[in-house]
C-alpha positions in Angstrom: -74.8 166.3 22.4 -75.1 163.0 20.2 -76.0 159.3 21.2 -74.9 156.2 19.1 -78.0 154.0 17.9 -81.7 154.0 18.8 -81.8 154.2 22.7 -85.5 153.1 23.5 -85.9 151.0 20.2 -83.6 148.7 18.5 -83.7 147.5 14.9 -85.0 144.1 14.6 -86.4 142.9 11.2 -88.5 143.7 8.4 -91.8 142.1 7.5 -93.3 141.8 4.0 -90.4 141.7 1.7 -90.0 138.7 -0.5 -88.7 139.5 -3.9 -87.1 142.5 -6.0 -86.2 143.3 -9.3 -83.1 140.9 -9.3 -83.6 137.6 -11.0 -83.6 134.6 -8.5 -81.1 131.6 -8.8 -81.9 128.0 -8.3 -79.0 125.7 -6.9 -78.8 122.1 -6.3 -77.3 120.8 -3.0 -75.8 117.4 -3.6 -75.5 116.3 0.0 -79.2 117.2 0.7 -80.3 116.1 -2.5 -82.5 119.0 -2.5 -83.0 122.3 -4.9 -82.5 125.6 -2.9 -84.0 129.1 -4.4 -81.8 132.5 -3.5 -83.6 135.5 -3.8 -82.1 138.9 -3.2 -84.3 140.9 -0.7 -82.8 144.4 -0.3 -79.4 143.9 1.2 -79.8 140.4 2.0 -80.1 137.0 0.4 -83.2 134.8 1.3 -82.7 130.9 0.7 -85.8 128.8 0.4 -86.5 125.2 0.0 -89.6 124.1 -1.7 -91.8 124.0 1.5 -90.9 127.8 1.8 -88.9 127.4 4.9 -86.2 130.1 4.6 -83.1 131.6 6.0 -81.3 134.6 5.6 -77.8 135.6 5.0 -75.6 138.4 6.3 -76.8 142.0 5.8 -74.5 143.9 2.9 -74.1 147.6 3.2 -76.1 148.4 0.0 -79.1 146.9 -1.9 -78.2 143.6 -3.9 -78.2 144.2 -7.8 -76.8 141.0 -9.0 -77.2 137.5 -8.0 -75.8 133.9 -9.1 -74.8 130.6 -7.6 -72.9 127.3 -8.0 -73.2 124.3 -6.1 -71.3 125.6 -3.1 -71.3 129.2 -3.1 -74.1 132.2 -3.7 -72.6 135.4 -5.3 -74.3 138.6 -4.6 -72.7 142.0 -5.8 -73.7 145.8 -4.8 -72.2 148.6 -7.1 -68.7 147.4 -8.1 -68.0 144.9 -5.0 -69.0 141.0 -5.5 -69.2 138.8 -2.4 -69.6 135.1 -2.0 -71.8 133.4 0.7 -71.2 130.0 2.0 -73.8 128.0 3.9 -76.1 130.6 2.6 -75.2 133.0 5.3 -71.8 134.3 6.0 -69.5 136.2 3.4 -66.5 134.1 2.9 -64.9 135.9 -0.2 -64.9 139.6 -1.5 -63.8 140.4 -5.1 -62.8 144.1 -5.5 -61.5 145.4 -8.7 -64.4 146.7 -11.0 -64.7 150.5 -11.4 -68.6 150.4 -12.2 -71.7 148.7 -11.1 -71.7 145.0 -11.7 -74.7 143.9 -13.9 -73.8 140.4 -15.0 -72.7 137.3 -13.0 -71.6 134.0 -14.3 -70.1 131.1 -12.0 -67.5 129.2 -14.2 -66.0 126.0 -12.4 -63.4 127.4 -10.2 -64.0 130.7 -11.4 -66.6 133.3 -11.6 -67.2 135.8 -14.1 -68.4 139.4 -13.7 -69.2 142.2 -16.2 -69.7 145.8 -15.0 -71.5 149.0 -16.6 -68.2 150.1 -18.0 -68.1 146.8 -20.5 -65.2 145.3 -18.5 -65.4 141.6 -18.0 -63.3 140.0 -15.4 -62.7 136.4 -14.5 -62.1 135.7 -10.8 -60.5 133.0 -8.9 -63.1 131.9 -6.4 -60.5 130.7 -3.8 -57.7 133.2 -4.1 -59.8 136.2 -5.0 -57.6 137.1 -7.6 -57.9 138.4 -11.2 -57.5 135.4 -14.0 -58.2 137.4 -16.7 -59.7 141.0 -17.7 -61.2 141.9 -21.1 -62.5 145.2 -22.0 -64.9 145.7 -24.8 -65.6 148.8 -26.7 -69.3 149.9 -26.0 -69.8 151.3 -29.3 -69.3 148.0 -31.0 -70.1 145.3 -28.4 -72.0 146.4 -25.1 -72.2 143.3 -23.3 -75.7 142.7 -22.3 -76.0 138.9 -21.6 -73.6 136.2 -20.5 -74.0 132.2 -20.7 -71.8 129.3 -20.4 -73.2 126.7 -23.0 -73.2 123.1 -21.8 -70.5 120.9 -22.8 -68.2 123.9 -23.9 -65.2 123.5 -22.2 -63.6 127.2 -21.0 -66.0 129.0 -23.1 -68.7 131.6 -22.7 -71.0 133.3 -25.1 -71.9 137.0 -24.9 -74.9 138.9 -26.0 -74.8 142.5 -27.0 -76.8 145.6 -27.2 -75.9 145.8 -30.7 -77.2 142.1 -31.5 -74.2 140.4 -32.3 -72.9 137.3 -30.1 -69.4 136.2 -29.2 -68.1 133.0 -28.2 -64.9 133.4 -26.0 -62.5 130.9 -24.8 -61.4 132.2 -21.4 -58.5 130.0 -20.9 -56.5 131.0 -23.9 -58.1 134.7 -24.1 -59.4 134.3 -27.6 -62.5 135.1 -29.8 -63.5 131.8 -31.3 -66.4 132.8 -33.3 -68.7 136.1 -33.9 -72.2 135.7 -34.5 -73.9 138.4 -36.8 -76.9 138.4 -34.8 -80.6 139.7 -35.9 -79.9 143.4 -35.7 -81.7 143.9 -32.3 -80.2 144.2 -28.7 -80.1 140.8 -26.8 -81.7 141.0 -23.5 -81.1 137.4 -22.0 -79.4 134.0 -23.1 -80.6 130.6 -21.8 -79.4 127.0 -22.5 -81.8 124.8 -24.2 -81.9 121.0 -23.3 -80.3 119.9 -26.4 -76.5 120.5 -26.6 -75.2 123.3 -29.1 -78.7 125.0 -28.9 -79.3 128.3 -27.2 -82.5 130.5 -26.7 -81.9 134.3 -27.4 -84.1 136.7 -26.2 -84.5 140.0 -28.1 -85.4 143.6 -27.2 -88.2 143.3 -30.0 -90.0 140.5 -28.1 -88.5 137.9 -30.6 -87.1 134.6 -29.1 -84.5 133.1 -31.3 -83.8 129.1 -30.7 -80.2 129.0 -32.4 -77.6 126.3 -33.0 -74.4 127.8 -31.9 -72.3 125.1 -33.4 -73.7 125.4 -36.8 -74.7 129.0 -36.7 -78.1 128.2 -37.7 -81.6 129.4 -36.4 -83.9 126.2 -35.4 -87.0 128.0 -34.9 -88.3 131.6 -34.2 -90.9 133.1 -31.8 -92.5 136.4 -31.1 -94.5 137.8 -28.3 -96.5 141.1 -28.2 -95.8 142.0 -24.7 -92.2 144.0 -25.4 -88.6 142.7 -24.5 -88.0 139.1 -23.4 -86.9 139.4 -19.7 -86.4 135.8 -18.9 -86.5 132.2 -20.8 -86.7 128.8 -19.2 -86.7 125.4 -20.6 -88.9 122.6 -19.0 -86.6 119.6 -18.9 -86.3 115.9 -18.3 -90.1 115.1 -17.5 -91.2 114.6 -21.6 -92.8 118.0 -22.2 -90.9 120.2 -24.6 -92.1 123.4 -23.5 -90.2 126.9 -23.4 -91.5 129.6 -21.1 -90.7 133.5 -21.8 -91.3 136.4 -19.4 -92.4 140.0 -20.3 -92.3 143.6 -18.8 -95.9 143.6 -18.1 -96.2 140.4 -15.9 -97.3 137.8 -18.5 -95.6 134.3 -19.5 -96.0 132.8 -22.8 -95.6 129.1 -23.0 -94.4 127.6 -26.4 -94.5 124.2 -27.4 -91.2 123.4 -29.3 -92.4 120.2 -31.3 -95.3 121.9 -32.8 -93.5 125.3 -32.9 -96.3 127.3 -31.9 -97.9 129.2 -28.8 -99.3 126.7 -26.3 -100.8 128.9 -23.8 -100.6 132.4 -21.9 -100.4 132.9 -18.2 -101.5 136.5 -17.9 -100.9 138.8 -15.0 -98.7 136.2 -13.5 -97.1 139.3 -11.7 -98.2 142.8 -11.7 -94.7 144.1 -12.8 -91.8 142.6 -14.8 -91.0 138.9 -14.7 -87.6 139.5 -13.0 -86.6 135.7 -12.7 -87.9 132.3 -14.1 -86.8 128.9 -13.7 -88.2 125.5 -14.6 -87.1 123.2 -11.8 -85.2 120.1 -13.6 -87.4 116.9 -13.8 -90.4 118.6 -12.3 -93.5 120.3 -13.6 -92.6 123.3 -11.5 -91.8 126.8 -12.4 -90.6 129.5 -10.0 -91.1 133.2 -11.0 -90.0 136.5 -9.0 -90.7 140.1 -10.1 -90.4 143.6 -8.7 -93.9 143.4 -7.5 -92.6 141.8 -4.2 -94.1 138.3 -5.0 -92.3 134.8 -5.4 -94.5 132.2 -6.8 -94.1 128.5 -7.5 -96.5 127.2 -10.6 -97.4 123.5 -11.0 -98.3 122.3 -14.6 -100.8 119.5 -13.7 -104.0 120.6 -15.4 -105.4 120.6 -18.9 -104.4 122.9 -21.6 -100.8 123.1 -20.4 -101.2 126.3 -18.2 -100.0 126.4 -14.7 -101.7 127.4 -11.4 -99.9 128.7 -8.1 -98.8 125.9 -5.9 -97.1 127.9 -3.4 -96.3 131.7 -2.9 -95.0 134.6 -1.0 -96.2 138.2 -1.6 -96.4 141.2 0.0 -97.5 145.0 -1.0 -96.2 145.7 -4.4 -96.7 149.4 -3.8 -95.6 151.1 -0.6 -98.0 150.9 2.7 -99.9 153.6 3.6 -101.4 152.6 7.1 -100.6 149.8 9.3 -102.2 148.8 12.5 -102.0 145.7 15.0 -105.0 143.7 14.8 -106.1 141.8 18.2 -104.7 141.9 21.4 -101.8 139.1 21.0 -99.7 141.1 19.2 -98.9 138.8 16.3 -100.8 140.2 13.2 -100.4 143.5 11.7 -103.1 144.8 9.1 -101.3 147.0 6.5 -103.3 149.0 3.5 -100.9 149.8 0.5 -101.0 152.0 -2.5 -101.6 148.8 -4.9 -105.0 148.7 -3.3 -104.7 145.8 -1.2 -105.1 145.1 2.2 -102.9 142.4 3.9 -102.1 141.0 7.4 -98.4 140.0 8.2 -97.4 138.0 11.0 -94.8 138.7 13.6 -94.4 135.1 14.5 -93.9 133.3 10.9 -94.7 134.2 7.1 -96.9 131.1 6.8 -99.6 133.1 8.8 -99.4 136.1 6.6 -102.8 136.8 4.6 -103.8 138.9 1.9 -107.6 140.2 2.0 -107.3 141.4 -1.6 -108.0 144.5 -3.4 -111.1 146.6 -2.9 -113.7 146.4 -5.7 -117.0 147.9 -6.6 -118.0 144.7 -8.0 -116.1 141.6 -7.3 -117.5 139.3 -10.1 -117.0 141.7 -12.8 -113.5 142.3 -11.6 -112.4 138.9 -11.7 -113.8 138.5 -15.4 -111.5 141.3 -16.4 -108.3 140.4 -15.0 -106.0 142.7 -13.2 -104.7 145.1 -15.9 -108.2 146.0 -17.3 -110.0 146.2 -14.0 -111.9 149.3 -13.9 -114.0 148.1 -10.9 -110.9 148.4 -8.5 -111.4 150.8 -5.8 -108.6 153.5 -4.9 -106.1 152.6 -2.2 -107.3 152.5 1.3 -106.2 155.8 3.5 -107.7 155.0 6.8 -109.0 151.9 8.4 -110.1 150.4 11.9 -110.5 146.9 13.1 -111.9 144.8 16.0 -111.9 141.2 17.0 -114.9 141.2 18.9 -117.6 139.5 16.6 -115.0 139.1 13.6 -116.3 135.2 13.3 -119.8 136.3 13.2 -119.6 139.5 10.7 -117.0 141.7 9.3 -114.6 143.5 11.5 -112.5 146.1 9.5 -114.0 149.4 8.1 -111.8 151.0 5.6 -112.1 154.5 3.5 -110.5 154.9 0.5 -108.8 157.7 -1.3 -111.0 160.3 -2.7 -114.1 157.9 -2.7 -117.3 158.3 -0.8 -118.0 154.8 0.0 -116.5 152.9 3.0 -115.9 149.2 2.6 -116.0 146.3 5.3 -113.6 143.7 5.2 -113.7 139.9 6.9 -110.4 138.9 8.4 -111.6 135.5 8.9 -112.8 134.8 5.2 -109.7 136.9 4.1 -111.7 138.8 1.6 -113.8 142.2 1.1 -116.8 142.2 3.2 -120.5 142.2 2.5 -121.4 146.1 2.9 -120.7 149.1 1.0 -121.3 152.2 3.9 -122.0 155.4 2.4 -124.9 158.2 3.0 -128.4 157.6 1.9 -128.4 160.6 -0.1 -125.7 159.6 -2.3 -127.0 155.9 -2.9 -127.8 156.6 -6.5 -125.1 159.0 -7.5 -121.7 159.2 -6.3 -120.2 162.9 -6.1 -116.5 163.5 -6.8 -115.7 166.3 -4.5 -117.0 164.7 -1.4 -115.1 161.5 0.3 -114.6 159.7 3.6 -111.9 161.0 5.4 -111.8 159.2 8.9 -113.4 156.0 10.3 -113.6 154.1 13.7 -115.0 151.1 14.8 -116.5 150.5 18.4 -114.7 148.3 20.8 -118.0 145.7 20.8 -117.3 145.6 16.9 -121.0 146.4 16.2 -120.7 149.9 14.8 -118.7 151.9 12.4 -118.4 155.7 12.9 -117.3 157.4 9.4 -116.4 161.3 9.0 -116.9 163.0 5.7 -115.0 165.8 3.8 -118.1 167.9 4.2 -118.1 167.6 7.9 -120.9 164.9 8.1 -120.5 162.2 10.9 -122.6 158.8 10.2 -123.1 155.6 12.5 -123.5 152.3 10.6 -124.1 148.8 12.0 -121.3 146.4 11.0 -123.7 143.2 10.8 -126.4 144.5 8.6 -124.7 147.8 7.0 -127.9 149.8 7.9 -127.4 153.7 8.6 -128.0 154.2 12.4 -128.0 158.2 12.1 -125.7 161.1 12.2 -124.2 163.8 14.6 -125.4 167.3 14.4 -128.5 168.9 12.7 -126.9 168.4 9.2 -123.2 168.1 9.8 -121.2 167.8 12.8 -118.5 170.3 11.7 -118.4 173.2 9.1 -114.9 171.7 7.9 -113.8 168.6 6.8 -113.5 165.5 9.4 -109.8 165.2 10.4 -110.6 162.2 12.8 -113.2 160.3 14.8 -112.6 158.0 17.7 -115.2 155.8 20.1 -114.7 155.5 23.7 -114.2 152.1 25.3 -117.7 152.0 26.6 -119.6 153.5 23.6 -120.4 156.5 25.7 -118.7 159.4 23.7 -117.8 160.0 20.1 -115.0 162.4 19.8 -114.7 164.2 16.4 -112.1 166.9 15.0 -112.8 168.9 12.3 -110.4 171.0 10.2 -112.1 174.5 11.3 -110.2 174.0 14.8 -113.1 172.4 16.8 -113.1 169.1 19.1 -116.7 168.0 19.8 -117.6 165.3 22.3 -121.3 163.6 21.3 -123.2 161.0 23.1 -122.8 158.0 21.1 -126.4 156.7 21.3 -128.4 160.0 21.6 -126.2 161.6 19.1 -126.7 164.9 21.6 -123.4 167.4 21.5 -122.0 167.2 25.2 -119.0 169.7 24.6 -116.9 171.6 22.0 -113.7 173.2 22.6 -111.6 175.4 20.1 -108.3 174.0 19.4 -105.0 176.4 19.0 -104.6 175.2 15.2 -106.4 173.0 12.8 -105.8 169.2 13.7 -104.4 166.9 11.1 -105.4 163.7 13.1 -106.5 162.2 16.4 -105.7 158.9 18.2 -107.7 157.8 21.1 -106.2 155.4 23.8 -109.2 153.8 25.2 -108.1 152.1 28.2 -106.6 155.3 29.7 -109.0 157.8 28.3 -106.3 160.0 26.6 -106.8 161.8 23.3 -103.6 162.3 21.0 -104.0 165.5 18.7 -101.7 166.3 15.8 -101.9 169.7 14.4 -100.9 171.1 10.8 -98.4 173.5 12.8 -96.6 170.3 13.7 -97.5 170.4 17.2 -99.0 167.5 19.3 -101.5 167.9 22.0 -102.7 165.3 24.6 -106.5 165.8 25.9 -107.9 164.0 28.9 -111.5 162.9 28.4 -112.4 163.0 31.8 -111.7 166.8 32.5 -111.9 167.4 28.5 -108.9 169.8 28.9 -105.3 169.8 27.1 -103.1 168.2 29.7 -99.7 168.1 27.8 -98.5 169.9 24.6 -95.3 169.0 22.6 -93.3 170.7 19.9 -90.3 169.7 18.2 -91.2 168.3 15.1 -90.2 170.2 11.9 -92.7 168.5 9.1 -96.2 167.4 8.8 -97.0 164.7 11.4 -97.7 161.4 9.6 -99.0 159.1 12.3 -99.1 158.5 16.3 -99.2 155.5 18.5 -99.5 155.0 22.1 -97.8 152.4 24.3 -100.2 149.7 25.8 -100.1 151.5 29.4 -100.6 154.8 27.9 -97.4 156.1 29.3 -95.7 156.7 26.2 -96.8 158.7 22.7 -94.8 157.9 19.9 -94.9 159.9 16.6 -93.4 160.1 13.3 -93.1 163.4 11.0 -91.9 164.1 7.4 -88.6 165.5 9.0 -87.6 161.4 9.0 -87.7 161.6 13.0 -89.5 159.2 15.1 -89.9 160.6 18.8 -91.2 159.2 22.1 -92.9 161.3 24.5 -93.3 160.5 28.2 -96.7 161.7 29.1 -96.5 161.5 33.1 -93.1 163.7 33.0 -94.0 165.7 29.6 -90.8 165.2 28.3 -89.2 163.7 25.3 -87.4 160.6 26.4 -86.2 159.1 22.8 -85.6 160.2 19.3 -83.9 158.8 16.2 -83.7 159.4 12.5 -84.4 157.2 9.6 -83.5 157.6 6.0 -87.1 157.9 4.9 -89.9 159.2 6.8 -92.1 157.0 8.4 -95.8 157.4 7.1 -97.4 154.9 9.7 -96.5 153.9 13.1 -98.2 151.1 15.4 -97.2 150.0 18.8 -97.8 146.1 19.7 -100.4 145.4 22.3 -98.0 143.6 24.3 -95.4 146.5 24.2 -92.6 144.4 22.7 -92.6 146.1 18.9 -93.1 149.2 17.3 -93.7 148.8 13.7 -93.2 151.4 11.2 -93.8 152.0 7.0 -91.8 154.3 5.5 -92.2 156.4 2.3 -91.4 154.6 -0.9 -90.8 151.4 0.8 -92.6 147.9 0.5 -91.5 146.6 4.1 -92.9 146.8 7.7 -90.2 147.5 9.9 -90.1 146.0 13.5 -88.1 147.6 16.3 -87.6 146.0 19.7 -88.7 147.5 22.6 -85.3 147.6 24.6 -86.9 148.7 28.1 -88.2 145.2 28.4 -84.9 143.3 28.1 -81.9 145.9 29.2 -81.3 148.8 31.3 -82.6 151.9 29.3 -82.6 155.4 30.8 -86.0 157.0 30.3 -84.7 160.5 31.5 -85.7 163.7 29.4 -83.3 164.5 26.5 -81.2 167.4 26.9 -82.4 170.6 25.0 -79.1 170.3 23.0 -79.6 166.6 21.9 -79.0 165.7 18.1 -80.9 162.5 17.1 -78.6 160.1 15.2 -79.7 158.2 11.9 -80.6 154.8 12.5 -80.4 152.2 9.8 -83.5 150.5 8.9 -83.9 146.7 10.3 -82.8 144.0 7.6 -84.9 140.7 7.2 -82.9 138.9 9.6 -83.2 139.6 13.5 -80.3 141.8 14.3 -78.3 141.4 17.5 -78.7 144.2 20.1 -75.1 145.7 20.1 -73.8 147.4 23.4 -72.3 150.5 22.0 -70.9 151.5 25.4 -68.7 148.4 25.8 -65.5 150.1 25.0 -66.4 153.6 26.6 -66.8 154.5 30.4 -70.3 153.9 31.4 -72.7 156.6 31.5 -73.9 158.0 34.9 -77.6 157.7 33.5 -77.2 154.0 32.8 -75.8 153.2 36.2 -78.5 151.2 38.1 -79.5 152.8 41.4 -78.9 150.8 44.5 -81.3 151.8 47.5 -79.3 152.8 50.6 -80.6 150.7 53.8 -81.6 154.1 55.2 -82.9 156.9 52.8 -82.6 159.8 55.7 -81.7 160.0 59.3 -85.1 161.7 60.0 -87.3 158.8 58.5 -88.3 155.9 60.4 -87.0 152.9 58.5 -88.2 149.1 58.9 -85.8 146.1 58.4 -86.4 143.8 55.6 -86.6 140.7 57.8 -89.8 138.7 57.4 -92.4 139.2 60.4 -92.0 135.5 61.4 -88.6 136.6 62.9 -89.8 139.2 65.0 -93.6 139.3 65.5 -94.2 136.3 67.8 -91.3 137.0 70.0 -93.8 137.6 73.0 -95.7 134.5 72.2 -93.0 132.0 72.1 -94.1 130.1 75.3 -97.5 129.8 73.9 -96.7 128.7 70.7 -94.1 125.9 72.0 -97.1 124.6 74.4 -99.5 124.4 71.4 -96.8 122.6 69.4 -95.4 120.2 72.3 -96.5 116.5 71.4 -99.0 114.8 74.1 -96.5 111.9 74.6 -92.7 111.5 73.7 -92.3 109.6 70.2 -91.2 105.9 70.9 -88.5 104.5 68.6 -89.8 101.2 67.2 -87.6 98.3 67.9 -85.7 96.7 65.2 -86.1 93.0 64.8 -82.7 90.9 64.6 -81.7 89.6 61.3 -81.7 85.9 63.0 -84.1 85.7 65.7 -82.7 83.6 68.5 -84.2 80.6 69.9 -83.9 78.3 73.2 -82.5 74.7 72.8 -84.8 71.9 73.0 -87.0 69.7 71.2 -89.6 72.6 70.9 -88.4 75.6 69.5 -89.0 78.8 71.6 -88.0 82.2 71.0 -85.8 84.2 73.2 -87.7 87.4 74.5 -86.0 90.5 73.6 -84.2 92.5 76.4 -85.7 95.7 77.7 -83.5 98.5 77.1 -82.2 100.6 80.1 -83.7 104.0 79.5 -82.1 105.6 82.5 -79.7 108.5 81.4 -77.2 110.5 83.5 -79.0 113.4 85.3 -75.5 115.1 85.7 -75.4 118.5 84.0 -71.9 119.7 82.5 -71.6 123.3 83.9 -68.7 123.7 81.9 -70.5 124.0 78.7 -72.8 126.5 80.4 -70.3 128.6 81.5 -69.0 129.3 78.1 -70.4 132.9 76.8 -72.0 133.2 73.4 -70.9 135.5 70.7 -73.6 137.8 71.2 -72.5 138.4 74.8 -68.8 139.0 73.5 -69.7 141.5 71.0 -72.1 143.3 73.7 -68.9 143.3 76.2 -66.8 144.8 73.5 -69.4 147.4 72.4 -69.5 149.1 75.7 -65.9 150.3 75.2 -66.1 150.8 71.2 -69.7 152.1 71.6 -70.3 150.2 67.9 -73.3 148.1 68.2 -73.6 146.8 64.5 -71.9 143.6 65.0 -74.1 142.3 67.8 -77.2 143.9 66.0 -76.3 141.8 62.8 -75.7 138.7 64.8 -79.1 139.1 66.5 -80.8 139.7 62.9 -79.3 136.5 61.5 -80.9 134.3 64.3 -84.6 132.8 64.5 -87.2 133.4 67.1 -86.2 130.7 69.6 -82.4 131.4 69.1 -83.1 135.0 70.2 -84.9 134.1 73.1 -81.9 131.8 74.3 -79.5 134.7 73.8 -81.7 137.2 75.6 -82.2 134.7 78.6 -78.5 134.3 78.9 -77.9 138.1 79.5 -78.9 137.9 83.1 -76.3 137.0 85.8 -78.3 133.7 86.5 -78.1 132.7 82.7 -74.4 133.2 82.6 -74.4 137.0 81.8 -74.0 140.3 83.7 -75.2 143.5 84.4 -72.7 145.2 82.2 -73.9 142.8 79.4 -77.7 144.0 80.2 -76.5 147.7 80.1 -74.8 147.1 76.8 -78.1 145.4 75.3 -80.3 148.5 76.3 -77.6 150.8 74.8 -77.9 149.0 71.7 -81.6 149.5 71.5 -81.1 153.3 72.4 -78.8 153.5 69.5 -81.4 151.8 67.3 -84.1 154.3 68.4 -81.8 157.2 67.9 -81.1 156.3 64.4 -84.6 155.2 63.5 -83.8 152.1 61.4 -84.7 148.6 62.2 -87.5 150.1 64.1 -89.8 147.3 64.4 -86.9 144.9 65.7 -86.1 147.6 68.2 -89.7 147.3 69.6 -89.6 143.8 69.7 -86.3 142.8 71.0 -86.9 145.4 73.9 -90.5 143.9 74.7 -88.9 140.5 75.1 -86.0 141.8 77.1 -88.6 143.4 79.5 -90.6 140.4 79.8 -87.7 138.1 80.6 -85.8 140.3 83.2 -88.3 142.7 84.7 -87.3 141.6 88.3 -83.6 142.1 87.8 -84.3 145.5 85.9 -86.5 146.7 88.8 -83.6 146.0 91.2 -80.7 147.6 89.4 -80.4 151.4 89.5 -78.0 151.9 86.6 -80.2 149.7 84.4 -83.4 151.7 85.6 -81.7 155.1 84.6 -81.1 153.6 81.2 -84.5 152.3 80.9 -86.2 155.8 81.8 -84.0 157.3 78.9 -85.3 154.7 76.4 -89.0 155.3 77.6 -88.4 159.2 76.7 -87.0 158.1 73.5 -89.9 155.8 72.7 -92.8 158.4 73.7 -91.0 161.2 71.5 -90.8 159.0 68.4 -94.6 157.6 69.0 -95.9 161.2 69.3 -94.3 162.1 65.9 -95.5 159.0 64.1 -98.9 159.3 65.5 -99.3 162.9 64.1 -98.4 161.7 60.7 -100.8 158.8 60.8 -103.4 160.8 61.8 -102.6 163.6 58.9 -102.7 160.7 56.4 -105.9 159.1 57.6 -107.7 162.5 57.4 -106.5 163.0 53.9 -107.5 159.7 52.8 -110.8 160.0 54.5 -111.6 163.1 52.7 -110.5 161.9 49.3 -112.9 158.8 49.8 -116.0 160.7 51.2 -115.5 164.3 49.5 -117.4 165.1 45.8 -114.5 166.2 43.9 
């Protein structure tokens, strides 16, 4: 049984992806009068302005391998297919015709030129998407490696080759105009110099040739010692003749073209090769991007000609290994990567991202040595714990490093490594190689850190001072290595798990052993949900158990994974346990029912999971992937079935989220709706044996017997007087002295004659009751009565008596309606209220009529039977409740 897509979680977007190995492109928007930067990130194109406000385009089926742009469109290719994006978003053109992967692109007026790995060059008409020209080159003699359209050279392109030769072609006439002999070394890049006819040629040897292609003359020649030239750019239009060249090791060389010498070096601009490098025309700004997932804007405003970082966007340059939400607002995710850095990614906006830097033994010495020669750098973080309490006063994050005995503290507020190095006192002078920290936790108050070692030792440290506050057990807490430590929410218990297969409970303050239990297998990790006191335990045999801290017993056991359990996370309410495994599955277990309620597969296994404290997102980090992927919890905004999955359920493969938020697609739109997903509508009465109340508010029935008292209380002491309105022109008496005419007193006498014809008319309620005598269907009069207010109900019941215009038959019908309500046991409180008011109003008439007395005796028996049954249920419930409140369990 298969199900399309993820049921409980929908792909939302990815965090922490900013750049790749594809060079960026810079384009000028004429109407906006602004430069825009386009960067390929995975399968999407990000477009930035220089305030680093970005938008993202549609997602392509595969990762983008080549990028180019003209003044209107952005061109992106994957494999052998080329697409054109308009308005930075939607794909408007697709060009298919290449047989191999496209690796070079060049916009060319109304055309775009592409070159594939088979050495085929195709000129496309942008609007018609047709081939204008195709040229095949022989790989053995001329393998195209670089492409350039020289300025002012109409219809001409310059091609560089792996053999070192260059060719100038006229695309319009399809002719080879000139072949340059080259320098015997492969050409890696070509760039147009500010001067006409002058081109910079980057070679695989690290040489840069500034060449005049009109006269085939070399003007100047430079060399760098860092390997092949990966990118070249010229600083233009601001009076500084500077050329910048990128290298595979991440250094940038800046050359003074007037003095023909190296001006300065920008070492470690990126930790990987410089993929793309562009000077902004007319401004002292240099944009660089690299495969280290960093995008930087450098400004040249200081002495010596070197640049400083003006703006940057950077994520992990190596895959993250552990992610956790930080704080309770669900807006920050702390991430530790294989590159040794600890970073914070915002789920709201990229501008709130923080990098806490790399772990270092000695920060001052590390800064002097630089990135490449840093022998003081600590290994990558394998586990960490954070707490927001007191994070503004002292360090709030503690982390342990791969194969390293010392644990480090980090300060989120200062975005840097903290003040303390935490390690046992006996190893203060020497650091053993075979002993290292394996697990760490921080108390909810932020005052203490608990650290487990590979020797089985568990230590407590003060986070403010870094002082060692003791350890658990005589020498070691466990015989085997510590696989997990956790502290409960009230700092009463410390739970430790050892590789020998024991879970131990310790008093936090006294360090005494409280309880120890043996597990079925060796645990690989534990996770505590502090609010509900439940402990998730992952085992080496790929099973998961849930332990209750109150009873200290295993309450749930789950099996179904077929690989090592990488990570676990609880939902905020503690109902779900979400696990990820090396079998590439992510499973959601419902703890109350003990069932699997959701499962889906991903391309690469999730190494870490974390659920938002607000419950809106699940975040995951994956094998060999730089991004942090957000999955939206669909149960918050749509109808999702939380029923157990069947035994033959086959999980479907779900594509990882892209950089743009994805719309939640309803896959069942064209299919018949699933029975599980139909919303349940509660009937008016669940069962005939159950006493059911109406849904009417108490004000409609509770005060029916007290209406006369309420009316007396609400009656005004004197009738309201209508103010007399003055005439527009006040009349006066004729004469020399003006006198006003006194107003005439109104005659308040009204007719006392009552129109008996109106009273003689029967109400709808009486008519429905008369009809019900023959049909025995009382739904219509009951619904009519339920729609009336208290005063109208009293008027209707008064009118049932003969002196009110009714009859004995109507009164008998009303009593039968009450009997029907008592038999069916629904609208129970209405039957009691209506009958009480009826008896109060018509007691004299009822006592004088034998038929009505007979009906009343039947009703009395029904009421007594129902009350005896209800009283027994009430007494039983009260006894159980009293016992639960008073008994010692």
